N, CA, C and O of each residue as an XYZ file, in Angstrom:
404
protein
N     205.095     92.145    249.365
C     203.948     92.516    248.306
C     204.190     93.905    247.458
O     204.442     94.874    248.174
N     204.160     94.102    246.309
C     204.359     95.427    245.669
C     203.049     95.848    245.860
O     202.226     94.992    246.185
N     202.587     97.364    245.678
C     201.565     97.930    245.698
C     201.291     98.084    244.156
O     202.245     98.537    243.524
N     200.054     97.761    243.378
C     199.346     98.009    242.627
C     199.542    100.239    241.861
O     199.335    101.351    242.346
N     200.002     99.717    240.600
C     199.762    101.454    240.012
C     198.346    102.224    239.770
O     197.537    101.787    238.952
N     198.127    103.279    240.458
C     196.850    103.473    240.386
C     196.493    103.984    238.672
O     197.458    104.554    238.164
N     195.593    103.888    237.998
C     195.804    104.746    236.473
C     195.266    106.071    236.653
O     194.758    106.540    237.672
N     195.493    106.760    235.218
C     195.481    108.516    235.117
C     194.564    109.056    236.289
O     194.866    109.945    237.085
N     193.017    108.118    236.217
C     191.674    108.557    236.556
C     191.832    108.229    237.365
O     191.707    109.180    238.137
N     192.252    106.750    238.279
C     192.814    107.138    239.477
C     193.489    108.359    239.925
O     192.706    109.101    240.519
N     194.245    108.647    239.869
C     195.321    109.787    240.527
C     194.592    111.298    240.232
O     194.404    112.198    241.050
N     194.282    111.272    238.938
C     193.342    112.744    239.109
C     191.960    113.023    240.023
O     191.525    114.075    240.492
N     191.402    111.518    240.089
C     190.106    111.290    241.021
C     190.693    111.359    242.415
O     189.872    111.693    243.269
N     192.092    111.087    242.904
C     192.198    111.206    244.415
C     192.992    112.322    244.408
O     193.548    112.259    245.504
N     193.447    113.442    243.774
C     194.211    114.358    243.885
C     192.954    115.834    244.216
O     193.149    116.935    244.730
N     191.748    115.219    243.672
C     190.940    116.070    243.868
C     190.923    116.151    245.225
O     191.160    117.286    245.638
N     190.677    115.145    246.238
C     190.698    115.311    247.472
C     192.106    115.566    248.604
O     192.268    115.351    249.805
N     192.904    116.088    247.592
C     193.819    116.512    248.341
C     194.694    117.814    247.973
O     195.825    117.713    247.498
N     194.073    119.033    248.232
C     194.042    120.147    247.233
C     195.584    120.517    247.553
O     196.053    119.793    248.432
N     196.214    121.199    247.186
C     197.576    121.368    246.278
C     198.321    120.457    246.131
O     199.507    120.758    246.262
N     198.105    119.439    245.907
C     198.818    118.385    245.216
C     198.647    117.909    243.795
O     197.507    117.790    243.346
N     199.545    117.672    243.168
C     199.506    117.613    241.887
C     200.668    116.679    241.526
O     201.642    116.291    242.170
N     199.975    116.309    239.522
C     201.371    115.093    239.249
C     201.993    115.680    238.719
O     201.688    116.676    238.063
N     203.589    114.955    238.950
C     204.584    115.765    238.013
C     205.590    114.422    238.115
O     205.997    113.771    239.077
N     205.772    114.332    236.837
C     206.671    112.805    236.537
C     206.144    112.179    236.951
O     206.595    112.110    238.094
N     205.514    111.659    236.877
C     205.080    109.943    237.547
C     205.242    110.391    239.253
O     205.924    109.639    239.949
N     204.737    111.363    239.765
C     205.069    111.446    241.472
C     203.892    112.361    241.812
O     203.590    113.117    240.888
N     203.090    112.477    243.027
C     202.507    113.362    243.103
C     203.125    114.395    244.100
O     203.968    113.880    244.834
N     202.959    115.423    244.257
C     204.099    116.783    244.762
C     202.904    117.615    245.536
O     201.679    117.651    245.420
N     203.975    118.335    246.472
C     203.413    119.626    247.017
C     204.011    120.332    247.339
O     205.088    119.811    247.051
N     204.335    121.562    247.924
C     205.134    122.984    248.115
C     204.479    123.136    249.339
O     203.267    122.971    249.201
N     204.879    123.434    250.695
C     204.464    124.145    251.876
C     204.850    125.286    251.709
O     205.690    125.457    250.825
N     204.446    126.281    252.378
C     204.706    127.304    252.909
C     204.854    127.462    254.515
O     203.719    127.468    254.991
N     205.797    127.587    255.480
C     205.768    128.043    256.681
C     205.969    129.450    256.722
O     206.184    130.243    255.805
N     205.830    129.670    258.315
C     206.313    131.070    258.675
C     207.713    131.379    259.043
O     208.162    132.525    259.018
N     208.344    130.405    259.360
C     210.174    130.226    259.063
C     211.107    129.379    258.678
O     210.548    128.360    258.271
N     211.927    129.321    258.628
C     213.211    128.124    258.295
C     212.696    126.949    259.650
O     212.290    125.791    259.551
N     212.858    127.586    260.556
C     212.652    126.814    261.965
C     211.099    125.758    261.771
O     210.907    124.561    261.560
N     210.332    126.804    261.950
C     209.067    125.992    261.604
C     209.312    125.009    260.417
O     208.945    123.855    260.636
N     209.881    125.269    259.173
C     209.588    124.143    258.140
C     210.804    123.466    258.890
O     210.182    122.510    259.353
N     211.925    123.312    259.275
C     212.627    122.105    259.913
C     211.523    121.187    260.801
O     211.461    119.988    260.529
N     210.972    121.533    261.471
C     210.102    121.262    262.809
C     209.365    119.838    262.087
O     209.375    118.620    262.265
N     208.551    121.133    260.900
C     207.778    119.436    259.949
C     208.191    118.703    259.535
O     207.689    117.591    259.695
N     209.768    118.915    258.470
C     210.553    118.150    257.978
C     210.660    116.787    259.308
O     210.595    115.591    259.023
N     210.797    117.220    260.459
C     210.832    116.158    261.563
C     209.808    115.645    261.278
O     209.839    114.591    260.642
N     208.680    116.181    261.628
C     207.567    115.337    262.064
C     206.708    114.350    260.622
O     205.766    113.559    260.581
N     207.475    114.831    259.790
C     207.101    114.625    258.326
C     207.519    112.850    258.073
O     207.057    111.766    257.717
N     208.918    113.645    258.630
C     210.250    112.085    258.443
C     209.710    110.812    259.547
O     210.035    109.656    259.274
N     208.939    111.073    260.701
C     208.520    110.108    261.689
C     207.473    109.408    260.937
O     207.404    108.180    260.889
N     206.874    109.997    260.505
C     205.886    109.546    259.771
C     205.912    108.578    258.455
O     205.583    107.396    258.358
N     206.228    109.149    257.839
C     207.398    108.531    256.539
C     207.556    106.815    257.072
O     207.208    105.786    256.493
N     208.330    107.048    258.614
C     208.817    105.661    258.947
C     207.648    105.020    259.778
O     207.787    103.798    259.728
N     206.781    105.299    260.366
C     205.422    105.036    260.682
C     205.003    104.055    259.630
O     204.715    102.902    259.952
N     204.952    104.491    258.301
C     204.384    103.648    257.154
C     205.459    102.974    256.454
O     205.206    102.303    255.453
N     206.566    103.089    256.871
C     207.348    102.704    256.052
C     207.312    102.811    254.537
O     207.323    101.783    253.860
N     207.268    104.047    253.963
C     206.868    104.791    252.670
C     207.719    105.930    252.745
O     207.549    106.484    253.831
N     208.822    106.682    251.825
C     209.180    107.637    252.025
C     209.429    108.371    251.029
O     209.638    107.696    250.021
N     209.523    109.893    250.813
C     209.281    110.698    249.599
C     210.415    111.438    249.559
O     211.167    111.373    250.532
N     210.686    112.106    248.670
C     211.280    113.218    248.333
C     211.335    113.789    248.771
O     210.613    114.568    248.149
N     211.928    114.752    250.282
C     211.489    115.506    251.342
C     212.534    117.005    251.026
O     213.717    116.735    250.822
N     212.346    117.751    251.003
C     213.118    118.412    250.558
C     212.887    119.722    251.686
O     211.801    119.823    252.259
N     214.146    120.832    251.981
C     213.420    121.498    252.921
C     214.262    122.597    252.692
O     215.483    122.528    252.834
N     213.493    123.893    252.247
C     213.941    125.297    252.151
C     214.036    126.044    252.843
O     214.049    125.570    253.979
N     214.161    127.547    252.810
C     214.125    128.827    253.817
C     213.236    128.276    254.649
O     213.486    127.538    255.602
N     212.028    128.707    254.212
C     210.417    128.799    254.889
C     209.581    127.773    253.945
O     208.360    127.924    253.985
N     210.227    126.464    252.866
C     209.443    125.776    252.785
C     209.547    124.229    253.120
O     210.680    123.769    253.261
N     208.779    123.641    253.216
C     208.851    121.896    252.742
C     208.215    121.130    251.055
O     207.100    121.240    250.546
N     209.017    120.640    250.728
C     208.598    120.143    249.248
C     208.678    119.066    249.735
O     209.179    118.729    250.807
N     208.007    118.273    248.682
C     207.406    116.344    249.093
C     207.042    115.795    247.333
O     206.059    116.105    246.660
N     207.991    115.071    247.012
C     207.599    114.450    245.868
C     207.481    113.031    245.926
O     208.630    112.593    245.884
N     206.476    111.884    246.017
C     206.252    110.546    245.873
C     205.722    109.646    244.960
O     204.658    109.903    244.397
N     206.308    108.666    244.755
C     205.657    107.567    244.437
C     205.929    105.924    244.998
O     206.280    105.855    246.176
N     205.834    104.995    244.467
C     206.263    104.196    245.108
C     207.663    103.053    244.141
O     207.598    102.658    242.977
N     208.515    102.862    244.921
C     209.634    102.549    244.353
C     209.087    100.633    243.497
O     209.124    100.127    242.375
N     208.568    100.141    245.142
C     208.297     98.919    244.626
C     206.948     98.753    243.401
O     206.288     97.715    243.347
N     206.719     99.799    242.583
C     205.802     99.202    242.025
C     206.444     99.800    240.870
O     205.723    100.098    239.918
N     207.813    100.041    240.805
C     208.432    100.404    239.576
C     208.708    101.999    239.356
O     209.267    102.279    238.296
N     208.384    103.071    240.229
C     208.002    104.012    240.293
C     206.492    104.796    239.811
O     206.340    106.008    239.655
N     205.767    104.043    239.687
C     204.100    104.380    239.664
C     204.057    104.896    241.418
O     204.578    104.590    242.490
N     202.894    106.041    240.755
C     201.981    105.976    242.147
C     200.699    105.538    241.971
O     199.964    105.306    241.011
N     200.618    105.479    243.459
C     199.710    104.125    244.186
C     198.924    104.579    245.357
O     199.035    105.673    245.910
N     198.163    103.667    245.655
C     197.638    104.280    247.057
C     198.272    104.279    248.230
O     197.798    104.811    249.234
N     199.794    103.467    248.178
C     200.337    104.479    249.232
C     200.831    105.592    249.132
O     201.652    105.963    249.971
N     200.571    106.149    248.411
C     201.242    107.277    247.791
C     200.602    108.419    248.853
O     200.988    109.125    249.784
N     199.377    108.139    248.104
C     198.058    108.711    248.629
C     197.976    108.537    250.471
O     198.083    109.423    251.319
N     197.827    107.566    250.586
C     197.710    107.585    252.104
C     199.535    108.743    252.850
O     199.311    109.214    253.965
N     200.174    108.891    252.604
C     201.266    109.308    252.658
C     200.674    110.586    252.722
O     200.288    111.171    253.734
N     200.632    111.021    251.381
C     200.072    112.672    251.178
C     198.751    112.840    252.413
O     198.682    113.943    252.954
N     198.135    112.187    252.669
C     196.907    112.760    253.340
C     197.207    112.045    254.614
O     196.348    111.377    255.190
N     198.252    112.166    254.992
C     198.871    111.803    257.018
C     200.034    113.393    256.846
O     200.491    114.101    257.744
N     200.189    113.490    255.463
C     201.341    114.966    255.440
C     200.585    115.801    255.589
O     200.774    116.462    256.611
N     199.537    116.159    254.821
C     198.493    116.985    255.132
C     197.982    117.342    256.642
O     197.919    118.450    257.174
N     197.691    116.259    257.085
C     197.022    116.495    258.271
C     198.221    117.253    259.531
O     197.859    118.043    260.403
N     200.039    116.642    259.278
C     200.551    117.271    259.501
C     201.159    118.920    259.221
O     201.519    119.788    260.016
N     201.110    118.900    258.258
C     201.149    120.496    257.673
C     200.266    121.595    258.423
O     200.646    122.653    258.925
N     198.953    121.039    258.360
C     198.106    122.165    259.412
C     198.489    122.096    260.706
O     198.028    122.913    261.503
N     199.307    121.205    261.081
C     199.478    121.639    262.622
C     200.924    122.327    263.076
O     201.580    122.519    264.101
N     200.985    122.543    261.824
C     202.633    123.473    262.162
C     202.033    124.525    261.312
O     202.842    125.364    260.919
N     200.543    124.711    260.856
C     200.491    125.888    260.234
C     200.727    126.207    258.437
O     200.538    127.310    257.925
N     200.991    125.469    257.993
C     201.691    125.577    256.704
C     200.458    125.393    255.968
O     199.488    124.714    256.303
N     200.663    126.269    254.646
C     200.111    126.688    253.774
C     200.482    126.369    252.409
O     199.850    126.851    251.469
């Protein structure tokens, strides 16, 4: 069953609860900085596990000491849904454990 798209206001309200996340091109996005490339790679592996648990996947990009995510819901026509915010909240918890800022 497809998820329901959120309104612009709902997205803005939920983004207030996730500092560092923003809306860009119909996706919620965030870039994290880490202490090293190895730390960033470890976070990517952890985020990948969370995404598999939720069966909801973002565009996940590993940089030298950065991890970037962009997420929307494909089965909602590429709109932002509650599933995206669930993933973002889980990623926030993982990021803290990796010392990401």
